[in-house]
PDB file of N, CA, C and O in Angstrom, chain B, residues numbered from 101:
ATOM      1  N   MET B 101      25.323   0.237 -77.805  1.00  0.00           N
ATOM      2  CA  MET B 101      25.650  -0.633 -76.684  1.00  0.00           C
ATOM      3  C   MET B 101      27.130  -0.474 -76.344  1.00  0.00           C
ATOM      4  O   MET B 101      27.983  -0.439 -77.231  1.00  0.00           O
ATOM      5  N   HIS B 102      27.410  -0.381 -75.091  1.00  0.00           N
ATOM      6  CA  HIS B 102      28.782  -0.256 -74.610  1.00  0.00           C
ATOM      7  C   HIS B 102      29.348  -1.636 -74.336  1.00  0.00           C
ATOM      8  O   HIS B 102      28.599  -2.599 -74.169  1.00  0.00           O
ATOM      9  N   ARG B 103      30.648  -1.734 -74.288  1.00  0.00           N
ATOM     10  CA  ARG B 103      31.311  -3.028 -74.155  1.00  0.00           C
ATOM     11  C   ARG B 103      32.054  -3.173 -72.830  1.00  0.00           C
ATOM     12  O   ARG B 103      33.190  -3.644 -72.783  1.00  0.00           O
ATOM     13  N   TYR B 104      31.398  -2.766 -71.781  1.00  0.00           N
ATOM     14  CA  TYR B 104      31.992  -2.915 -70.456  1.00  0.00           C
ATOM     15  C   TYR B 104      31.734  -4.323 -69.937  1.00  0.00           C
ATOM     16  O   TYR B 104      30.727  -4.953 -70.262  1.00  0.00           O
ATOM     17  N   GLU B 105      32.662  -4.792 -69.129  1.00  0.00           N
ATOM     18  CA  GLU B 105      32.490  -6.078 -68.467  1.00  0.00           C
ATOM     19  C   GLU B 105      31.310  -5.978 -67.508  1.00  0.00           C
ATOM     20  O   GLU B 105      31.185  -5.007 -66.762  1.00  0.00           O
ATOM     21  N   ILE B 106      30.446  -6.990 -67.534  1.00  0.00           N
ATOM     22  CA  ILE B 106      29.305  -7.070 -66.617  1.00  0.00           C
ATOM     23  C   ILE B 106      29.398  -8.403 -65.886  1.00  0.00           C
ATOM     24  O   ILE B 106      29.509  -9.458 -66.510  1.00  0.00           O
ATOM     25  N   ILE B 107      29.352  -8.347 -64.575  1.00  0.00           N
ATOM     26  CA  ILE B 107      29.374  -9.555 -63.751  1.00  0.00           C
ATOM     27  C   ILE B 107      27.983  -9.714 -63.150  1.00  0.00           C
ATOM     28  O   ILE B 107      27.472  -8.809 -62.490  1.00  0.00           O
ATOM     29  N   ILE B 108      27.377 -10.875 -63.386  1.00  0.00           N
ATOM     30  CA  ILE B 108      26.021 -11.137 -62.869  1.00  0.00           C
ATOM     31  C   ILE B 108      26.081 -12.345 -61.946  1.00  0.00           C
ATOM     32  O   ILE B 108      26.646 -13.382 -62.294  1.00  0.00           O
ATOM     33  N   TYR B 109      25.489 -12.197 -60.765  1.00  0.00           N
ATOM     34  CA  TYR B 109      25.465 -13.294 -59.805  1.00  0.00           C
ATOM     35  C   TYR B 109      24.169 -13.239 -58.998  1.00  0.00           C
ATOM     36  O   TYR B 109      23.502 -12.207 -58.934  1.00  0.00           O
ATOM     37  N   TRP B 110      23.834 -14.352 -58.396  1.00  0.00           N
ATOM     38  CA  TRP B 110      22.646 -14.443 -57.549  1.00  0.00           C
ATOM     39  C   TRP B 110      23.001 -14.019 -56.128  1.00  0.00           C
ATOM     40  O   TRP B 110      24.019 -14.446 -55.583  1.00  0.00           O
ATOM     41  N   SER B 111      22.164 -13.181 -55.533  1.00  0.00           N
ATOM     42  CA  SER B 111      22.360 -12.750 -54.154  1.00  0.00           C
ATOM     43  C   SER B 111      21.240 -13.326 -53.295  1.00  0.00           C
ATOM     44  O   SER B 111      20.075 -12.963 -53.454  1.00  0.00           O
ATOM     45  N   ASN B 112      21.600 -14.226 -52.382  1.00  0.00           N
ATOM     46  CA  ASN B 112      20.602 -14.763 -51.453  1.00  0.00           C
ATOM     47  C   ASN B 112      20.064 -13.659 -50.548  1.00  0.00           C
ATOM     48  O   ASN B 112      18.879 -13.640 -50.212  1.00  0.00           O
ATOM     49  N   GLU B 113      20.936 -12.751 -50.162  1.00  0.00           N
ATOM     50  CA  GLU B 113      20.554 -11.658 -49.271  1.00  0.00           C
ATOM     51  C   GLU B 113      19.463 -10.782 -49.900  1.00  0.00           C
ATOM     52  O   GLU B 113      18.521 -10.367 -49.225  1.00  0.00           O
ATOM     53  N   ASP B 114      19.606 -10.509 -51.200  1.00  0.00           N
ATOM     54  CA  ASP B 114      18.644  -9.646 -51.899  1.00  0.00           C
ATOM     55  C   ASP B 114      17.552 -10.422 -52.618  1.00  0.00           C
ATOM     56  O   ASP B 114      16.586  -9.834 -53.104  1.00  0.00           O
ATOM     57  N   SER B 115      17.700 -11.736 -52.687  1.00  0.00           N
ATOM     58  CA  SER B 115      16.782 -12.587 -53.451  1.00  0.00           C
ATOM     59  C   SER B 115      16.613 -12.063 -54.872  1.00  0.00           C
ATOM     60  O   SER B 115      15.500 -11.944 -55.385  1.00  0.00           O
ATOM     61  N   ALA B 116      17.756 -11.753 -55.494  1.00  0.00           N
ATOM     62  CA  ALA B 116      17.743 -11.200 -56.848  1.00  0.00           C
ATOM     63  C   ALA B 116      19.099 -11.443 -57.504  1.00  0.00           C
ATOM     64  O   ALA B 116      20.097 -11.711 -56.835  1.00  0.00           O
ATOM     65  N   PHE B 117      19.104 -11.342 -58.829  1.00  0.00           N
ATOM     66  CA  PHE B 117      20.355 -11.345 -59.561  1.00  0.00           C
ATOM     67  C   PHE B 117      20.930  -9.936 -59.495  1.00  0.00           C
ATOM     68  O   PHE B 117      20.203  -8.955 -59.648  1.00  0.00           O
ATOM     69  N   ILE B 118      22.228  -9.839 -59.267  1.00  0.00           N
ATOM     70  CA  ILE B 118      22.926  -8.554 -59.199  1.00  0.00           C
ATOM     71  C   ILE B 118      23.858  -8.474 -60.405  1.00  0.00           C
ATOM     72  O   ILE B 118      24.597  -9.415 -60.692  1.00  0.00           O
ATOM     73  N   ALA B 119      23.817  -7.349 -61.104  1.00  0.00           N
ATOM     74  CA  ALA B 119      24.706  -7.111 -62.241  1.00  0.00           C
ATOM     75  C   ALA B 119      25.593  -5.917 -61.902  1.00  0.00           C
ATOM     76  O   ALA B 119      25.102  -4.820 -61.636  1.00  0.00           O
ATOM     77  N   GLU B 120      26.894  -6.146 -61.915  1.00  0.00           N
ATOM     78  CA  GLU B 120      27.857  -5.092 -61.590  1.00  0.00           C
ATOM     79  C   GLU B 120      28.741  -4.788 -62.798  1.00  0.00           C
ATOM     80  O   GLU B 120      29.040  -5.672 -63.601  1.00  0.00           O
ATOM     81  N   VAL B 121      29.153  -3.527 -62.912  1.00  0.00           N
ATOM     82  CA  VAL B 121      30.070  -3.089 -63.963  1.00  0.00           C
ATOM     83  C   VAL B 121      31.318  -2.562 -63.252  1.00  0.00           C
ATOM     84  O   VAL B 121      31.365  -1.388 -62.886  1.00  0.00           O
ATOM     85  N   PRO B 122      32.331  -3.415 -63.053  1.00  0.00           N
ATOM     86  CA  PRO B 122      33.494  -3.026 -62.249  1.00  0.00           C
ATOM     87  C   PRO B 122      34.231  -1.792 -62.758  1.00  0.00           C
ATOM     88  O   PRO B 122      34.805  -1.051 -61.959  1.00  0.00           O
ATOM     89  N   GLU B 123      34.228  -1.558 -64.051  1.00  0.00           N
ATOM     90  CA  GLU B 123      34.967  -0.419 -64.608  1.00  0.00           C
ATOM     91  C   GLU B 123      34.276   0.921 -64.349  1.00  0.00           C
ATOM     92  O   GLU B 123      34.905   1.974 -64.459  1.00  0.00           O
ATOM     93  N   LEU B 124      32.993   0.885 -64.009  1.00  0.00           N
ATOM     94  CA  LEU B 124      32.228   2.105 -63.732  1.00  0.00           C
ATOM     95  C   LEU B 124      31.826   2.085 -62.260  1.00  0.00           C
ATOM     96  O   LEU B 124      30.854   1.432 -61.882  1.00  0.00           O
ATOM     97  N   LYS B 125      32.573   2.797 -61.445  1.00  0.00           N
ATOM     98  CA  LYS B 125      32.383   2.764 -59.994  1.00  0.00           C
ATOM     99  C   LYS B 125      30.925   3.030 -59.616  1.00  0.00           C
ATOM    100  O   LYS B 125      30.333   4.029 -60.024  1.00  0.00           O
ATOM    101  N   GLY B 126      30.363   2.111 -58.825  1.00  0.00           N
ATOM    102  CA  GLY B 126      29.000   2.274 -58.332  1.00  0.00           C
ATOM    103  C   GLY B 126      27.923   1.897 -59.320  1.00  0.00           C
ATOM    104  O   GLY B 126      26.738   2.072 -59.035  1.00  0.00           O
ATOM    105  N   CYS B 127      28.304   1.384 -60.475  1.00  0.00           N
ATOM    106  CA  CYS B 127      27.329   1.039 -61.516  1.00  0.00           C
ATOM    107  C   CYS B 127      26.880  -0.407 -61.322  1.00  0.00           C
ATOM    108  O   CYS B 127      27.642  -1.343 -61.565  1.00  0.00           O
ATOM    109  N   LEU B 128      25.636  -0.574 -60.882  1.00  0.00           N
ATOM    110  CA  LEU B 128      25.081  -1.904 -60.700  1.00  0.00           C
ATOM    111  C   LEU B 128      23.564  -1.843 -60.746  1.00  0.00           C
ATOM    112  O   LEU B 128      22.957  -0.783 -60.588  1.00  0.00           O
ATOM    113  N   ALA B 129      22.974  -3.002 -60.965  1.00  0.00           N
ATOM    114  CA  ALA B 129      21.518  -3.105 -61.025  1.00  0.00           C
ATOM    115  C   ALA B 129      21.136  -4.502 -60.566  1.00  0.00           C
ATOM    116  O   ALA B 129      21.989  -5.368 -60.374  1.00  0.00           O
ATOM    117  N   ASP B 130      19.841  -4.702 -60.395  1.00  0.00           N
ATOM    118  CA  ASP B 130      19.380  -6.033 -60.023  1.00  0.00           C
ATOM    119  C   ASP B 130      18.175  -6.414 -60.871  1.00  0.00           C
ATOM    120  O   ASP B 130      17.664  -5.612 -61.653  1.00  0.00           O
ATOM    121  N   GLY B 131      17.738  -7.648 -60.699  1.00  0.00           N
ATOM    122  CA  GLY B 131      16.563  -8.134 -61.403  1.00  0.00           C
ATOM    123  C   GLY B 131      16.140  -9.475 -60.849  1.00  0.00           C
ATOM    124  O   GLY B 131      16.941 -10.181 -60.236  1.00  0.00           O
ATOM    125  N   SER B 132      14.891  -9.827 -61.060  1.00  0.00           N
ATOM    126  CA  SER B 132      14.402 -11.109 -60.550  1.00  0.00           C
ATOM    127  C   SER B 132      14.871 -12.271 -61.416  1.00  0.00           C
ATOM    128  O   SER B 132      14.822 -13.423 -60.984  1.00  0.00           O
ATOM    129  N   THR B 133      15.329 -11.979 -62.642  1.00  0.00           N
ATOM    130  CA  THR B 133      15.923 -12.990 -63.516  1.00  0.00           C
ATOM    131  C   THR B 133      17.269 -12.478 -64.010  1.00  0.00           C
ATOM    132  O   THR B 133      17.571 -11.288 -63.918  1.00  0.00           O
ATOM    133  N   TYR B 134      18.065 -13.392 -64.530  1.00  0.00           N
ATOM    134  CA  TYR B 134      19.369 -13.039 -65.092  1.00  0.00           C
ATOM    135  C   TYR B 134      19.180 -12.017 -66.210  1.00  0.00           C
ATOM    136  O   TYR B 134      19.876 -11.003 -66.262  1.00  0.00           O
ATOM    137  N   LYS B 135      18.238 -12.295 -67.097  1.00  0.00           N
ATOM    138  CA  LYS B 135      17.985 -11.412 -68.236  1.00  0.00           C
ATOM    139  C   LYS B 135      17.515 -10.030 -67.781  1.00  0.00           C
ATOM    140  O   LYS B 135      17.941  -9.016 -68.334  1.00  0.00           O
ATOM    141  N   GLU B 136      16.654  -9.987 -66.793  1.00  0.00           N
ATOM    142  CA  GLU B 136      16.171  -8.699 -66.276  1.00  0.00           C
ATOM    143  C   GLU B 136      17.318  -7.888 -65.677  1.00  0.00           C
ATOM    144  O   GLU B 136      17.390  -6.674 -65.872  1.00  0.00           O
ATOM    145  N   ALA B 137      18.207  -8.550 -64.955  1.00  0.00           N
ATOM    146  CA  ALA B 137      19.367  -7.846 -64.377  1.00  0.00           C
ATOM    147  C   ALA B 137      20.244  -7.281 -65.488  1.00  0.00           C
ATOM    148  O   ALA B 137      20.752  -6.166 -65.368  1.00  0.00           O
ATOM    149  N   LEU B 138      20.428  -8.041 -66.570  1.00  0.00           N
ATOM    150  CA  LEU B 138      21.235  -7.575 -67.694  1.00  0.00           C
ATOM    151  C   LEU B 138      20.586  -6.371 -68.378  1.00  0.00           C
ATOM    152  O   LEU B 138      21.265  -5.388 -68.676  1.00  0.00           O
ATOM    153  N   ILE B 139      19.303  -6.442 -68.623  1.00  0.00           N
ATOM    154  CA  ILE B 139      18.585  -5.321 -69.243  1.00  0.00           C
ATOM    155  C   ILE B 139      18.671  -4.087 -68.358  1.00  0.00           C
ATOM    156  O   ILE B 139      18.919  -2.983 -68.843  1.00  0.00           O
ATOM    157  N   ASN B 140      18.465  -4.277 -67.062  1.00  0.00           N
ATOM    158  CA  ASN B 140      18.504  -3.143 -66.124  1.00  0.00           C
ATOM    159  C   ASN B 140      19.889  -2.504 -66.062  1.00  0.00           C
ATOM    160  O   ASN B 140      20.007  -1.279 -66.034  1.00  0.00           O
ATOM    161  N   VAL B 141      20.939  -3.328 -66.042  1.00  0.00           N
ATOM    162  CA  VAL B 141      22.277  -2.755 -65.926  1.00  0.00           C
ATOM    163  C   VAL B 141      22.677  -2.044 -67.217  1.00  0.00           C
ATOM    164  O   VAL B 141      23.440  -1.079 -67.168  1.00  0.00           O
ATOM    165  N   GLU B 142      22.190  -2.490 -68.352  1.00  0.00           N
ATOM    166  CA  GLU B 142      22.478  -1.783 -69.602  1.00  0.00           C
ATOM    167  C   GLU B 142      21.899  -0.365 -69.553  1.00  0.00           C
ATOM    168  O   GLU B 142      22.526   0.576 -70.039  1.00  0.00           O
ATOM    169  N   GLN B 143      20.721  -0.212 -68.974  1.00  0.00           N
ATOM    170  CA  GLN B 143      20.117   1.112 -68.813  1.00  0.00           C
ATOM    171  C   GLN B 143      20.921   1.952 -67.811  1.00  0.00           C
ATOM    172  O   GLN B 143      21.128   3.148 -68.018  1.00  0.00           O
ATOM    173  N   VAL B 144      21.367   1.319 -66.736  1.00  0.00           N
ATOM    174  CA  VAL B 144      22.139   2.039 -65.727  1.00  0.00           C
ATOM    175  C   VAL B 144      23.487   2.491 -66.294  1.00  0.00           C
ATOM    176  O   VAL B 144      23.978   3.559 -65.929  1.00  0.00           O
ATOM    177  N   ILE B 145      24.089   1.697 -67.176  1.00  0.00           N
ATOM    178  CA  ILE B 145      25.336   2.114 -67.825  1.00  0.00           C
ATOM    179  C   ILE B 145      25.100   3.406 -68.606  1.00  0.00           C
ATOM    180  O   ILE B 145      25.894   4.342 -68.509  1.00  0.00           O
ATOM    181  N   GLU B 146      24.025   3.460 -69.372  1.00  0.00           N
ATOM    182  CA  GLU B 146      23.691   4.668 -70.133  1.00  0.00           C
ATOM    183  C   GLU B 146      23.537   5.868 -69.202  1.00  0.00           C
ATOM    184  O   GLU B 146      24.067   6.945 -69.473  1.00  0.00           O
ATOM    185  N   GLU B 147      22.812   5.676 -68.110  1.00  0.00           N
ATOM    186  CA  GLU B 147      22.590   6.757 -67.150  1.00  0.00           C
ATOM    187  C   GLU B 147      23.895   7.178 -66.476  1.00  0.00           C
ATOM    188  O   GLU B 147      24.123   8.365 -66.242  1.00  0.00           O
ATOM    189  N   TRP B 148      24.751   6.203 -66.163  1.00  0.00           N
ATOM    190  CA  TRP B 148      26.040   6.497 -65.534  1.00  0.00           C
ATOM    191  C   TRP B 148      26.859   7.391 -66.454  1.00  0.00           C
ATOM    192  O   TRP B 148      27.431   8.388 -66.013  1.00  0.00           O
ATOM    193  N   ILE B 149      26.914   7.034 -67.728  1.00  0.00           N
ATOM    194  CA  ILE B 149      27.695   7.800 -68.706  1.00  0.00           C
ATOM    195  C   ILE B 149      27.104   9.194 -68.906  1.00  0.00           C
ATOM    196  O   ILE B 149      27.847  10.174 -68.957  1.00  0.00           O
ATOM    197  N   GLU B 150      25.790   9.296 -69.020  1.00  0.00           N
ATOM    198  CA  GLU B 150      25.137  10.603 -69.163  1.00  0.00           C
ATOM    199  C   GLU B 150      25.457  11.510 -67.972  1.00  0.00           C
ATOM    200  O   GLU B 150      25.755  12.691 -68.149  1.00  0.00           O
ATOM    201  N   THR B 151      25.395  10.959 -66.774  1.00  0.00           N
ATOM    202  CA  THR B 151      25.691  11.734 -65.565  1.00  0.00           C
ATOM    203  C   THR B 151      27.146  12.173 -65.551  1.00  0.00           C
ATOM    204  O   THR B 151      27.443  13.319 -65.214  1.00  0.00           O
ATOM    205  N   ALA B 152      28.057  11.275 -65.912  1.00  0.00           N
ATOM    206  CA  ALA B 152      29.482  11.624 -65.946  1.00  0.00           C
ATOM    207  C   ALA B 152      29.728  12.773 -66.929  1.00  0.00           C
ATOM    208  O   ALA B 152      30.515  13.676 -66.645  1.00  0.00           O
ATOM    209  N   LYS B 153      29.061  12.739 -68.071  1.00  0.00           N
ATOM    210  CA  LYS B 153      29.207  13.818 -69.058  1.00  0.00           C
ATOM    211  C   LYS B 153      28.699  15.138 -68.481  1.00  0.00           C
ATOM    212  O   LYS B 153      29.351  16.172 -68.627  1.00  0.00           O
ATOM    213  N   LEU B 154      27.546  15.107 -67.833  1.00  0.00           N
ATOM    214  CA  LEU B 154      26.979  16.321 -67.249  1.00  0.00           C
ATOM    215  C   LEU B 154      27.895  16.928 -66.185  1.00  0.00           C
ATOM    216  O   LEU B 154      27.967  18.148 -66.035  1.00  0.00           O
ATOM    217  N   LEU B 155      28.586  16.066 -65.457  1.00  0.00           N
ATOM    218  CA  LEU B 155      29.459  16.517 -64.375  1.00  0.00           C
ATOM    219  C   LEU B 155      30.916  16.688 -64.828  1.00  0.00           C
ATOM    220  O   LEU B 155      31.805  16.940 -64.015  1.00  0.00           O
ATOM    221  N   ASN B 156      31.139  16.549 -66.131  1.00  0.00           N
ATOM    222  CA  ASN B 156      32.490  16.650 -66.695  1.00  0.00           C
ATOM    223  C   ASN B 156      33.484  15.702 -66.028  1.00  0.00           C
ATOM    224  O   ASN B 156      34.633  16.063 -65.773  1.00  0.00           O
ATOM    225  N   ARG B 157      33.029  14.506 -65.756  1.00  0.00           N
ATOM    226  CA  ARG B 157      33.894  13.485 -65.158  1.00  0.00           C
ATOM    227  C   ARG B 157      34.406  12.551 -66.253  1.00  0.00           C
ATOM    228  O   ARG B 157      33.743  12.373 -67.274  1.00  0.00           O
ATOM    229  N   PRO B 158      35.574  11.957 -66.047  1.00  0.00           N
ATOM    230  CA  PRO B 158      36.111  11.042 -67.068  1.00  0.00           C
ATOM    231  C   PRO B 158      35.269   9.777 -67.191  1.00  0.00           C
ATOM    232  O   PRO B 158      34.730   9.267 -66.208  1.00  0.00           O
ATOM    233  N   ILE B 159      35.172   9.291 -68.410  1.00  0.00           N
ATOM    234  CA  ILE B 159      34.455   8.047 -68.689  1.00  0.00           C
ATOM    235  C   ILE B 159      35.493   7.023 -69.132  1.00  0.00           C
ATOM    236  O   ILE B 159      36.117   7.192 -70.179  1.00  0.00           O
ATOM    237  N   PRO B 160      35.686   5.967 -68.352  1.00  0.00           N
ATOM    238  CA  PRO B 160      36.703   4.972 -68.711  1.00  0.00           C
ATOM    239  C   PRO B 160      36.365   4.279 -70.036  1.00  0.00           C
ATOM    240  O   PRO B 160      35.202   4.017 -70.344  1.00  0.00           O
ATOM    241  N   GLU B 161      37.413   3.993 -70.803  1.00  0.00           N
ATOM    242  CA  GLU B 161      37.248   3.187 -72.009  1.00  0.00           C
ATOM    243  C   GLU B 161      37.067   1.731 -71.580  1.00  0.00           C
ATOM    244  O   GLU B 161      37.735   1.276 -70.652  1.00  0.00           O
ATOM    245  N   PRO B 162      36.175   0.998 -72.244  1.00  0.00           N
ATOM    246  CA  PRO B 162      36.030  -0.425 -71.908  1.00  0.00           C
ATOM    247  C   PRO B 162      37.357  -1.156 -72.135  1.00  0.00           C
ATOM    248  O   PRO B 162      38.017  -0.952 -73.154  1.00  0.00           O
ATOM    249  N   LYS B 163      37.735  -1.992 -71.196  1.00  0.00           N
ATOM    250  CA  LYS B 163      38.987  -2.730 -71.314  1.00  0.00           C
ATOM    251  C   LYS B 163      38.833  -3.965 -72.192  1.00  0.00           C
ATOM    252  O   LYS B 163      39.805  -4.446 -72.774  1.00  0.00           O
ATOM    253  N   GLY B 164      37.614  -4.472 -72.285  1.00  0.00           N
ATOM    254  CA  GLY B 164      37.380  -5.618 -73.147  1.00  0.00           C
ATOM    255  C   GLY B 164      37.909  -6.933 -72.625  1.00  0.00           C
ATOM    256  O   GLY B 164      37.958  -7.916 -73.365  1.00  0.00           O
ATOM    257  N   LYS B 165      38.307  -6.973 -71.363  1.00  0.00           N
ATOM    258  CA  LYS B 165      38.788  -8.204 -70.756  1.00  0.00           C
ATOM    259  C   LYS B 165      38.583  -8.109 -69.253  1.00  0.00           C
ATOM    260  O   LYS B 165      38.323  -7.034 -68.712  1.00  0.00           O
ATOM    261  N   LEU B 166      38.703  -9.233 -68.599  1.00  0.00           N
ATOM    262  CA  LEU B 166      38.563  -9.233 -67.147  1.00  0.00           C
ATOM    263  C   LEU B 166      39.663  -8.391 -66.522  1.00  0.00           C
ATOM    264  O   LEU B 166      40.839  -8.545 -66.851  1.00  0.00           O
ATOM    265  N   ILE B 167      39.274  -7.504 -65.621  1.00  0.00           N
ATOM    266  CA  ILE B 167      40.272  -6.663 -64.966  1.00  0.00           C
ATOM    267  C   ILE B 167      40.941  -7.408 -63.807  1.00  0.00           C
ATOM    268  O   ILE B 167      41.906  -6.912 -63.226  1.00  0.00           O
ATOM    269  N   TYR B 168      40.433  -8.591 -63.472  1.00  0.00           N
ATOM    270  CA  TYR B 168      40.972  -9.346 -62.351  1.00  0.00           C
ATOM    271  C   TYR B 168      42.027 -10.349 -62.784  1.00  0.00           C
ATOM    272  O   TYR B 168      42.655 -10.987 -61.940  1.00  0.00           O
ATOM    273  N   ALA B 169      42.230 -10.497 -64.077  1.00  0.00           N
ATOM    274  CA  ALA B 169      43.160 -11.527 -64.580  1.00  0.00           C
ATOM    275  C   ALA B 169      44.592 -11.097 -64.365  1.00  0.00           C
ATOM    276  O   ALA B 169      45.516 -11.828 -64.722  1.00  0.00           O
TER     277      ALA B 169
END
């Protein structure tokens, strides 16, 4: 399991919970429940990292704190 910050919120527009990983550009997922969004985004994080490795792109180290503070 990676230790990236995950922000989960309800989207009225999508009628779903949205989970975003700010440190990994474009890394997000959704789900009909909070837990489902979290499970889905954990899988997307794995896929994001695998793709970055295949493309020889840098993978940011988790900051372990809010990047907005």
